[in-house]
C-alpha positions in Angstrom: -211.3 32.5 -136.6 -213.4 34.9 -138.6 -217.0 33.7 -139.0 -217.9 32.8 -142.6 -221.3 32.7 -144.2 -221.5 30.6 -147.3 -224.3 31.6 -149.7 -225.5 29.6 -152.6 -228.2 27.4 -154.2 -228.7 23.8 -153.1 -226.0 21.5 -154.4 -223.3 24.2 -155.1 -220.9 22.6 -152.6 -221.3 24.7 -149.5 -220.2 21.9 -147.2 -217.3 21.0 -149.4 -216.2 24.7 -149.2 -216.7 24.6 -145.4 -214.5 21.6 -145.0 -211.8 23.2 -147.2 -211.8 26.3 -145.0 -211.4 24.1 -142.0 -208.6 22.1 -143.6 -206.7 25.2 -144.6 -207.0 26.9 -141.3 -204.9 26.8 -138.1 -207.7 24.7 -136.6 -207.2 21.8 -139.0 -206.0 19.6 -136.2 -209.4 20.0 -134.4 -212.8 18.5 -135.1 -215.0 19.6 -137.9 -218.6 19.3 -136.6 -221.4 19.6 -139.2 -224.9 20.3 -138.1 -228.0 20.4 -140.3 -230.1 23.2 -138.7 -233.2 22.0 -140.6 -233.2 18.9 -138.3 -233.1 20.9 -135.1 -236.4 21.4 -133.3 -236.8 23.9 -130.5 -237.2 21.1 -128.0 -234.0 19.4 -129.0 -231.8 22.4 -129.9 -230.7 23.2 -126.3 -229.5 19.7 -125.6 -227.9 19.1 -129.0 -226.1 22.5 -129.1 -225.0 23.0 -125.5 -225.1 19.4 -124.2 -226.5 18.2 -120.9 -225.4 17.0 -117.5 -226.0 13.4 -116.3 -229.5 13.2 -114.9 -230.7 16.4 -116.5 -233.7 14.7 -117.8 -235.2 11.2 -118.0 -232.9 9.0 -119.9 -229.8 11.2 -119.5 -227.6 8.5 -118.1 -224.4 10.2 -119.0 -223.0 13.6 -119.8 -223.5 14.9 -123.3 -221.0 17.4 -124.7 -223.3 18.8 -127.4 -222.2 20.0 -130.9 -220.6 23.3 -129.7 -218.2 21.7 -127.2 -217.5 18.9 -129.6 -216.1 21.6 -132.0 -213.8 23.1 -129.3 -210.5 24.1 -130.9 -212.0 23.2 -134.3 -214.8 24.3 -136.6 -218.6 24.3 -136.1 -220.4 24.2 -139.4 -224.1 25.1 -139.3 -225.7 24.1 -142.6 -229.1 25.5 -143.6 -228.8 28.2 -140.9 -232.0 29.9 -142.3 -234.0 26.9 -141.1 -233.0 27.3 -137.4 -236.1 28.0 -135.2 -236.3 31.5 -133.7 -235.9 30.2 -130.1 -232.8 28.4 -131.1 -231.5 31.5 -132.8 -231.6 33.3 -129.5 -229.6 30.5 -127.9 -227.1 30.5 -130.7 -226.6 34.2 -130.4 -225.8 33.9 -126.7 -223.3 31.2 -127.4 -221.5 33.3 -130.1 -221.5 36.4 -127.9 -220.2 34.6 -124.7 -218.1 31.9 -126.5 -219.5 29.6 -123.8 -222.3 27.1 -123.3 -224.4 26.2 -120.3 -225.2 22.5 -120.5 -228.8 21.5 -119.6 -229.1 20.6 -116.0 -226.2 22.8 -114.8 -225.8 26.5 -113.9 -222.1 26.6 -114.9 -220.9 28.1 -118.2 -218.2 26.2 -120.0 -215.9 28.3 -122.3 -215.5 27.0 -125.8 -213.1 28.1 -128.5 -214.5 27.3 -132.0 -214.6 28.8 -135.5 -218.1 29.3 -136.9 -219.0 28.6 -140.5 -222.7 28.8 -141.6 -224.4 28.1 -144.9 -227.7 28.8 -146.4 -229.6 28.7 -149.7 -232.1 31.2 -148.5 -232.1 35.0 -148.5 -231.4 35.9 -144.8 -232.1 39.6 -145.3 -235.6 38.8 -146.6 -236.1 36.4 -143.6 -235.1 39.2 -141.3 -237.6 41.6 -142.9 -240.3 39.0 -142.4 -239.4 38.5 -138.8 -238.3 34.9 -139.3 -234.6 35.5 -138.6 -233.0 37.6 -135.9 -231.3 40.8 -137.2 -228.7 40.8 -134.5 -227.8 37.1 -135.3 -227.6 37.9 -139.0 -225.0 40.6 -138.4 -223.0 38.2 -136.1 -222.9 35.6 -138.9 -222.5 37.9 -141.9 -218.9 38.9 -141.0 -217.3 37.4 -144.2 -220.0 36.3 -146.7 -218.9 34.0 -149.5 -221.3 33.6 -152.5 -220.9 30.3 -154.3 -221.9 30.5 -158.0 -224.5 28.1 -159.4 -223.0 25.6 -161.8 -224.7 27.1 -164.8 -222.6 30.3 -164.3 -219.3 28.4 -163.7 -218.2 27.9 -167.3 -214.5 28.4 -166.5 -213.2 25.2 -165.0 -216.3 23.2 -165.9 -214.2 20.6 -167.9 -211.8 20.1 -165.0 -214.7 19.7 -162.6 -216.3 17.0 -164.8 -212.9 15.1 -165.1 -212.3 15.4 -161.3 -215.7 13.9 -160.6 -215.2 11.2 -163.2 -212.0 10.1 -161.5 -213.8 10.0 -158.1 -216.4 7.6 -159.5 -215.1 4.1 -158.7 -215.5 1.4 -161.3 -219.1 0.1 -160.8 -218.2 -3.4 -161.9 -215.2 -5.7 -162.5 -216.6 -6.5 -166.0 -214.3 -5.5 -168.8 -216.7 -3.1 -170.5 -216.9 -1.0 -167.3 -213.1 -0.6 -167.0 -211.1 2.2 -168.8 -214.3 3.9 -169.9 -213.4 7.6 -170.6 -215.6 10.6 -171.1 -215.0 12.5 -174.4 -214.6 16.2 -175.2 -217.9 16.1 -177.1 -219.7 14.6 -174.1 -218.2 17.4 -171.9 -219.6 19.9 -174.4 -223.0 18.3 -174.1 -222.8 18.4 -170.4 -221.8 22.0 -170.3 -225.0 23.0 -172.2 -227.3 21.7 -169.4 -228.4 24.3 -166.7 -228.2 21.9 -163.6 -230.9 23.2 -161.2 -229.4 20.8 -158.7 -225.9 22.1 -159.4 -222.8 20.0 -158.7 -224.8 17.4 -156.8 -226.9 16.9 -159.9 -223.9 16.8 -162.2 -222.4 14.0 -160.0 -225.7 12.0 -160.3 -225.7 12.4 -164.1 -222.1 11.2 -164.4 -222.6 8.3 -162.1 -225.7 7.2 -164.0 -223.9 7.6 -167.3 -221.0 5.5 -166.0 -223.5 2.8 -165.1 -225.6 2.7 -168.2 -223.2 3.7 -171.1 -221.8 0.1 -171.4 -225.4 -1.0 -172.1 -225.8 1.5 -174.9 -227.4 4.4 -173.2 -226.3 7.8 -174.5 -225.5 10.9 -172.5 -228.3 12.8 -174.4 -230.9 10.3 -173.2 -229.7 10.5 -169.6 -229.9 14.3 -169.7 -233.3 14.3 -171.4 -234.7 12.0 -168.7 -233.0 14.2 -166.1 -235.0 17.3 -167.1 -238.6 16.2 -166.9 -239.0 17.6 -163.4 -237.8 21.1 -164.3 -239.2 23.9 -166.4 -235.9 24.5 -168.1 -234.5 24.5 -171.6 -231.0 23.8 -172.8 -229.1 23.3 -176.0 -231.5 22.9 -179.0 -229.8 19.8 -180.4 -230.2 17.9 -177.2 -233.1 15.6 -177.5 -236.3 16.9 -175.9 -237.9 15.5 -172.7 -239.6 12.2 -173.2 -242.1 10.5 -170.9 -243.4 7.0 -171.5 -246.9 6.3 -170.3 -246.6 2.6 -170.1 -243.8 0.1 -169.6 -242.8 -1.5 -173.0 -244.2 -5.0 -173.5 -240.9 -6.7 -173.2 -242.5 -10.1 -173.5 -243.0 -9.3 -177.2 -239.3 -8.7 -177.7 -238.4 -12.1 -179.3 -241.3 -11.7 -181.8 -240.4 -8.1 -182.6 -236.8 -9.0 -183.1 -237.7 -11.8 -185.4 -240.0 -9.6 -187.4 -237.2 -7.0 -187.8 -234.8 -9.7 -189.0 -232.8 -9.3 -185.8 -232.0 -5.7 -186.6 -231.7 -4.2 -183.1 -232.0 -0.6 -184.3 -235.3 -1.3 -186.1 -236.6 -3.4 -183.2 -235.9 -0.6 -180.8 -237.8 1.8 -182.9 -240.7 -0.7 -183.1 -240.7 -1.1 -179.3 -240.5 2.7 -178.8 -237.3 2.4 -176.7 -233.6 3.3 -177.1 -231.3 0.8 -178.7 -229.3 0.7 -175.4 -232.4 -0.2 -173.4 -233.3 -2.9 -175.9 -229.7 -4.4 -175.8 -229.9 -4.4 -172.0 -233.1 -6.3 -172.0 -231.6 -8.8 -174.5 -228.7 -9.5 -172.1 -231.1 -9.6 -169.1 -233.2 -12.2 -170.8 -230.3 -14.2 -172.3 -231.3 -13.3 -175.9 -228.2 -11.5 -177.0 
């Protein structure tokens, strides 16, 4: 029942870690209630956290348990705890101290037995120094801090992570060329060279996109190159640089270009300024292959 504070960049798997903590605890038979604190406004926090009695306000036609009571005998996971409004921080502090809630519209406290796990990608100590986070609440939450490494620092086990995610991706089509498509050791090496500012979440997106586009000729290097354009990052030198096309290729010229290149798809792709995979996809799409 020790409170845990998960610390890490966005996409490092903080909710996955929180669910694992719940599943491995004595509370696994209880509910796991996940709340995004960034979505809680001061006006809604009291009702959503502590619940409300019937008739407490206009439209309250039935009793609402609230997130905290819903987590009774289970785990309450507060994600993005650094985004919780100050007024709501005061309310949460009282709930933690008293292990009880007072539903809106009543004067009676209701005891609650829950395990608290919080997560943040922000520096809570800095927020405390700026007056944006209560110091007393910080010490209540920071009982057992667990830092989660960004993906770029998790070199050990990277291959297993890629293979596990690859297995999770369901076949995207019943077509034969989508089935039994395996990722290679060289492709894993290429993947490991990328810094992943979006961490595991971004890696999953890259792998899913590759699973979708590889049967049409797209390479992993092309997908990673397109992935980097939003970020001021560099990675392995032999990975193709970022490219950005100002205008959409004139696909209506495709039959003419193909004929001029004696139906050599590689030469035609170079002439169109696109990858061979993109050209092959357009050929299939237009019934020209």
